[in-house]
C-alpha positions in Angstrom: 2.1 17.9 89.0 -1.1 19.6 89.9 -4.1 18.1 89.3 -5.6 19.5 87.3 -6.3 19.7 83.4 -5.3 22.6 81.5 -8.6 22.7 78.5 -11.2 21.3 80.9 -10.7 22.5 84.5 -11.5 18.7 85.3 -9.9 18.4 89.1 -10.0 15.9 92.6 -12.8 14.7 93.3 -12.9 13.4 97.0 -15.8 10.4 98.4 -15.5 7.6 100.2 -15.3 4.2 100.1 -18.1 2.2 101.6 -16.7 -1.6 103.2 -19.6 -3.8 103.2 -20.7 -3.3 106.5 -20.6 0.1 105.6 -17.7 1.2 107.3 -16.9 4.2 105.9 -13.0 5.5 105.0 -12.6 9.0 102.8 -11.1 8.7 99.5 -9.4 10.7 96.5 -11.0 11.0 92.7 -7.8 11.4 90.1 -8.3 12.3 87.2 -6.2 10.9 84.1 -4.1 13.9 83.6 -1.3 13.1 80.8 1.2 15.5 79.6 0.8 16.2 75.8 2.2 17.6 73.3 -0.4 19.9 71.5 0.2 21.4 68.2 -1.0 25.2 67.5 -0.8 26.5 63.5 0.8 30.1 65.0 2.7 29.0 68.0 4.0 25.7 67.0 3.8 23.2 69.5 2.7 23.0 73.4 2.9 21.0 76.5 -0.3 21.0 78.1 -1.4 18.6 81.0 -4.7 17.5 80.2 -7.1 14.9 80.3 -8.5 12.3 77.2 -11.5 14.2 77.1 -10.1 17.6 76.9 -8.1 17.0 74.5 -10.8 15.1 72.2 -12.9 18.4 72.8 -10.1 20.0 70.8 -10.4 18.1 68.3 -13.6 18.4 68.1 -12.9 21.5 68.0 -10.7 21.6 65.1 -7.4 22.2 66.5 -5.9 24.2 69.6 -5.8 27.7 67.4 -9.9 27.6 66.2 -11.0 25.8 69.9 -9.4 29.2 72.2 -10.3 31.4 69.4 -14.1 30.6 69.3 -14.5 29.9 72.7 -15.8 32.1 75.3 -13.5 33.4 77.1 -15.7 33.2 80.6 -15.2 28.9 79.8 -11.7 28.8 79.6 -9.3 27.4 82.2 -6.4 30.4 83.1 -3.8 28.6 81.4 -6.1 28.8 78.7 -6.3 32.4 78.6 -2.7 33.2 78.3 -2.6 30.7 75.6 -5.1 32.8 73.5 -3.9 35.8 74.4 -0.3 34.8 72.7 -2.0 33.3 69.8 -4.1 36.6 69.0 -1.1 38.7 69.3 0.8 36.3 67.2 -2.4 35.9 64.6 -1.9 40.4 64.8 1.6 40.7 64.1 1.1 38.1 61.0 -1.4 39.6 59.4 0.7 42.7 60.5 3.4 42.0 58.4 
């Protein structure tokens, strides 16, 4: 599993552990990435690797469908772009029927 949020794009950061004697050793700051089921009105249940901040962003925007349709493509990650395309196709298919 990659340590990157599908929604926000947050990933691993690097830094130093600094001791009392000012010795520095490299360390990694890992994001709180979790596997969660997110529900879409059109697509149903979707499994995402996301951070709690990403989930709050989706909920703040009114759910996954509203978040994807209301967010500019340049601000979405690659996974979210493919999901947005699937959502748009499903909505077009539903409107045509």
